[in-house]
SEMI-379995 format. One record per residue: residue in one letter; x, y, z of N, C-alpha, C in turn. Coordinates in nm, 4 decimals, always signed. Example, Ala and Ser with C-alpha at 12.3 -4.5 7.8 and 13.67 -1.06 7.14 Angstrom:
BEGIN
+------+----------+----------+----------+----------+----------+----------+----------+----------+----------+
| code |       nx |       ny |       nz |      cax |      cay |      caz |       cx |       cy |       cz |
+------+----------+----------+----------+----------+----------+----------+----------+----------+----------+
|    A |  +1.3190 |  -0.5690 |  +0.7800 |  +1.2300 |  -0.4500 |  +0.7800 |  +1.3200 |  -0.3300 |  +0.7800 |
|    S |  +1.2850 |  -0.2250 |  +0.7080 |  +1.3670 |  -0.1060 |  +0.7140 |  +1.2900 |  +0.0030 |  +0.7870 |
+------+----------+----------+----------+----------+----------+----------+----------+----------+----------+
This chain:
BEGIN
+------+----------+----------+----------+----------+----------+----------+----------+----------+----------+
| code |       nx |       ny |       nz |      cax |      cay |      caz |       cx |       cy |       cz |
+------+----------+----------+----------+----------+----------+----------+----------+----------+----------+
|    X |  +2.5281 |  -5.3536 |  -0.5607 |  +2.4277 |  -5.1618 |  -0.5302 |  +2.3440 |  -5.1759 |  -0.4345 |
|    X |  +2.3434 |  -5.0955 |  -0.3368 |  +2.2626 |  -5.0340 |  -0.2157 |  +2.0877 |  -4.9977 |  -0.2687 |
|    X |  +1.9932 |  -5.0433 |  -0.1699 |  +1.8826 |  -5.0604 |  -0.1840 |  +1.8485 |  -4.9695 |  -0.1164 |
|    X |  +1.7917 |  -4.8897 |  -0.1192 |  +1.7271 |  -4.7523 |  -0.0471 |  +1.6064 |  -4.8311 |  +0.0348 |
|    X |  +1.5951 |  -4.8089 |  +0.1614 |  +1.4939 |  -4.8834 |  +0.2588 |  +1.3931 |  -4.7728 |  +0.3182 |
|    X |  +1.2570 |  -4.7647 |  +0.2882 |  +1.1820 |  -4.6857 |  +0.3582 |  +1.0902 |  -4.7072 |  +0.4863 |
|    X |  +1.1099 |  -4.6155 |  +0.5768 |  +1.0914 |  -4.6573 |  +0.7040 |  +1.0227 |  -4.5181 |  +0.7846 |
|    X |  +0.8989 |  -4.5657 |  +0.8145 |  +0.8064 |  -4.4984 |  +0.8905 |  +0.8270 |  -4.5049 |  +1.0363 |
|    X |  +0.7729 |  -4.3665 |  +1.0940 |  +0.7475 |  -4.3570 |  +1.2568 |  +0.6629 |  -4.2590 |  +1.2500 |
|    X |  +0.5787 |  -4.3034 |  +1.3957 |  +0.5346 |  -4.1872 |  +1.4423 |  +0.5546 |  -4.1242 |  +1.5396 |
|    X |  +0.6039 |  -3.9654 |  +1.4561 |  +0.6980 |  -3.8832 |  +1.5653 |  +0.5656 |  -3.7676 |  +1.5941 |
|    X |  +0.5814 |  -3.7230 |  +1.7078 |  +0.5119 |  -3.5945 |  +1.7301 |  +0.5590 |  -3.4698 |  +1.6841 |
|    X |  +0.4800 |  -3.4058 |  +1.6316 |  +0.5318 |  -3.2453 |  +1.5466 |  +0.4436 |  -3.1537 |  +1.6753 |
|    X |  +0.5508 |  -3.0501 |  +1.6809 |  +0.5232 |  -2.9258 |  +1.7679 |  +0.4721 |  -2.8214 |  +1.6621 |
|    X |  +0.3811 |  -2.7704 |  +1.6667 |  +0.3076 |  -2.6670 |  +1.5813 |  +0.3373 |  -2.4920 |  +1.6474 |
|    X |  +0.4280 |  -2.4521 |  +1.5935 |  +0.4720 |  -2.3632 |  +1.6438 |  +0.3906 |  -2.2277 |  +1.5802 |
|    X |  +0.3752 |  -2.1486 |  +1.6675 |  +0.3294 |  -2.0650 |  +1.6455 |  +0.4298 |  -1.9133 |  +1.6581 |
|    X |  +0.3500 |  -1.8355 |  +1.5121 |  +0.4488 |  -1.6731 |  +1.4694 |  +0.3738 |  -1.5397 |  +1.5018 |
|    X |  +0.4096 |  -1.4951 |  +1.5809 |  +0.3592 |  -1.3276 |  +1.6202 |  +0.3969 |  -1.2676 |  +1.5162 |
|    X |  +0.2419 |  -1.2185 |  +1.4299 |  +0.2515 |  -1.0927 |  +1.3120 |  +0.2268 |  -0.9896 |  +1.3897 |
|    X |  +0.3424 |  -0.8888 |  +1.4045 |  +0.3644 |  -0.7812 |  +1.4428 |  +0.3193 |  -0.6417 |  +1.3721 |
|    X |  +0.2936 |  -0.6689 |  +1.2547 |  +0.2767 |  -0.5337 |  +1.1443 |  +0.1259 |  -0.5725 |  +1.1350 |
|    X |  +0.0808 |  -0.4703 |  +1.1495 |  -0.0826 |  -0.4045 |  +1.1632 |  -0.1112 |  -0.3084 |  +0.9953 |
|    X |  -0.2501 |  -0.4182 |  +0.9853 |  -0.3381 |  -0.3427 |  +0.8489 |  -0.2805 |  -0.1955 |  +0.8070 |
|    X |  -0.3013 |  -0.1246 |  +0.9620 |  -0.2635 |  +0.0088 |  +0.9203 |  -0.1708 |  +0.0291 |  +0.8509 |
|    X |  -0.0322 |  -0.0152 |  +0.9756 |  +0.0764 |  +0.0670 |  +0.9289 |  +0.1303 |  -0.0009 |  +0.7890 |
|    X |  +0.0664 |  -0.1325 |  +0.6915 |  +0.1097 |  -0.1643 |  +0.6165 |  +0.0307 |  -0.0320 |  +0.5069 |
|    X |  -0.0916 |  -0.0217 |  +0.5197 |  -0.1989 |  +0.0754 |  +0.4523 |  -0.1418 |  +0.2198 |  +0.3906 |
|    X |  -0.0443 |  +0.2691 |  +0.5686 |  +0.0398 |  +0.4004 |  +0.5489 |  +0.1792 |  +0.3692 |  +0.4841 |
|    X |  +0.2256 |  +0.2513 |  +0.5038 |  +0.3828 |  +0.2106 |  +0.4461 |  +0.3382 |  +0.2413 |  +0.2488 |
|    X |  +0.2143 |  +0.1321 |  +0.1970 |  +0.2171 |  +0.1602 |  +0.1099 |  +0.1762 |  +0.2849 |  +0.0217 |
|    X |  +0.1190 |  +0.3630 |  +0.1031 |  +0.0263 |  +0.5251 |  +0.0723 |  +0.1499 |  +0.6342 |  +0.0101 |
|    X |  +0.2693 |  +0.5833 |  +0.1279 |  +0.3498 |  +0.7104 |  +0.1138 |  +0.4472 |  +0.6767 |  -0.0356 |
|    X |  +0.3889 |  +0.5235 |  -0.0666 |  +0.4689 |  +0.5071 |  -0.2099 |  +0.3758 |  +0.5379 |  -0.3169 |
|    X |  +0.2924 |  +0.5497 |  -0.3004 |  +0.1982 |  +0.6113 |  -0.3831 |  +0.0898 |  +0.4711 |  -0.3944 |
|    X |  +0.1339 |  +0.4252 |  -0.3642 |  +0.0057 |  +0.2754 |  -0.3656 |  -0.0932 |  +0.2447 |  -0.3136 |
|    X |  -0.1988 |  +0.2269 |  -0.3510 |  -0.3547 |  +0.2009 |  -0.2450 |  -0.4042 |  +0.0378 |  -0.2779 |
|    X |  -0.4243 |  -0.0124 |  -0.1145 |  -0.4661 |  -0.1214 |  -0.1137 |  -0.5799 |  -0.1733 |  -0.2114 |
|    X |  -0.6761 |  -0.0583 |  -0.2036 |  -0.8038 |  -0.0484 |  -0.3233 |  -0.8022 |  -0.0799 |  -0.4960 |
|    X |  -0.6332 |  -0.0739 |  -0.5110 |  -0.6181 |  -0.0163 |  -0.6169 |  -0.5241 |  -0.1696 |  -0.7168 |
|    X |  -0.4979 |  -0.2663 |  -0.5789 |  -0.4192 |  -0.4181 |  -0.6202 |  -0.5441 |  -0.4897 |  -0.7346 |
|    X |  -0.4894 |  -0.5477 |  -0.8241 |  -0.5625 |  -0.6568 |  -0.9165 |  -0.5895 |  -0.7499 |  -0.8482 |
|    X |  -0.5354 |  -0.8242 |  -0.7511 |  -0.5863 |  -0.9201 |  -0.6598 |  -0.5869 |  -0.8851 |  -0.5063 |
|    X |  -0.6698 |  -0.9553 |  -0.4717 |  -0.7249 |  -0.9168 |  -0.3286 |  -0.6116 |  -1.0159 |  -0.1870 |
|    X |  -0.5993 |  -0.9323 |  -0.1509 |  -0.4946 |  -0.9839 |  -0.0585 |  -0.5404 |  -0.9754 |  +0.1181 |
|    X |  -0.4873 |  -0.9930 |  +0.1838 |  -0.5228 |  -0.9955 |  +0.3698 |  -0.3840 |  -0.9864 |  +0.3919 |
|    X |  -0.4010 |  -0.9028 |  +0.5323 |  -0.2859 |  -0.8894 |  +0.6117 |  -0.2931 |  -0.9478 |  +0.7190 |
|    X |  -0.2491 |  -1.0599 |  +0.7955 |  -0.2100 |  -1.1303 |  +0.8980 |  -0.2098 |  -1.0760 |  +1.0376 |
|    X |  -0.3025 |  -1.0745 |  +1.1489 |  -0.2582 |  -0.9994 |  +1.2445 |  -0.2742 |  -1.1245 |  +1.3342 |
|    X |  -0.2057 |  -1.0840 |  +1.4677 |  -0.2053 |  -1.1434 |  +1.5913 |  -0.1247 |  -1.3126 |  +1.5288 |
|    X |  -0.1642 |  -1.3999 |  +1.6617 |  -0.0392 |  -1.5348 |  +1.6567 |  -0.1262 |  -1.6268 |  +1.5737 |
|    X |  -0.0391 |  -1.6798 |  +1.4948 |  -0.1136 |  -1.7522 |  +1.3884 |  +0.0179 |  -1.9041 |  +1.3326 |
|    X |  -0.0725 |  -2.0305 |  +1.3171 |  +0.0216 |  -2.0714 |  +1.2976 |  +0.0399 |  -2.0259 |  +1.0544 |
|    X |  +0.1870 |  -2.0903 |  +1.0491 |  +0.1967 |  -2.0805 |  +0.8798 |  +0.0735 |  -2.1272 |  +0.8628 |
|    X |  +0.0352 |  -2.2554 |  +0.8803 |  -0.0550 |  -2.3643 |  +0.7868 |  -0.1931 |  -2.2621 |  +0.8005 |
|    X |  -0.2047 |  -2.1409 |  +0.8777 |  -0.3626 |  -2.0798 |  +0.8823 |  -0.3619 |  -1.9568 |  +0.7913 |
|    X |  -0.2414 |  -1.9530 |  +0.7052 |  -0.2411 |  -1.8817 |  +0.6031 |  -0.3178 |  -1.9460 |  +0.4551 |
|    X |  -0.3601 |  -1.8489 |  +0.3548 |  -0.4388 |  -1.9012 |  +0.2411 |  -0.3441 |  -1.9259 |  +0.1235 |
|    X |  -0.3398 |  -2.0340 |  +0.0616 |  -0.2512 |  -2.0373 |  -0.0040 |  -0.2556 |  -2.0243 |  -0.1412 |
+------+----------+----------+----------+----------+----------+----------+----------+----------+----------+
């Protein structure tokens, strides 16, 4: 039988930034059109704006 071997290497990883182009006002507007108010959500959330890394978001 074949045995799997574990190999480790130090490899630089590039951090990608993603531009979030949707603005808080736009999301509020789209939700309001559907009768949804942000203040009525059972759970709080935030709208990410600007350039961020995925790891910058709260999980």
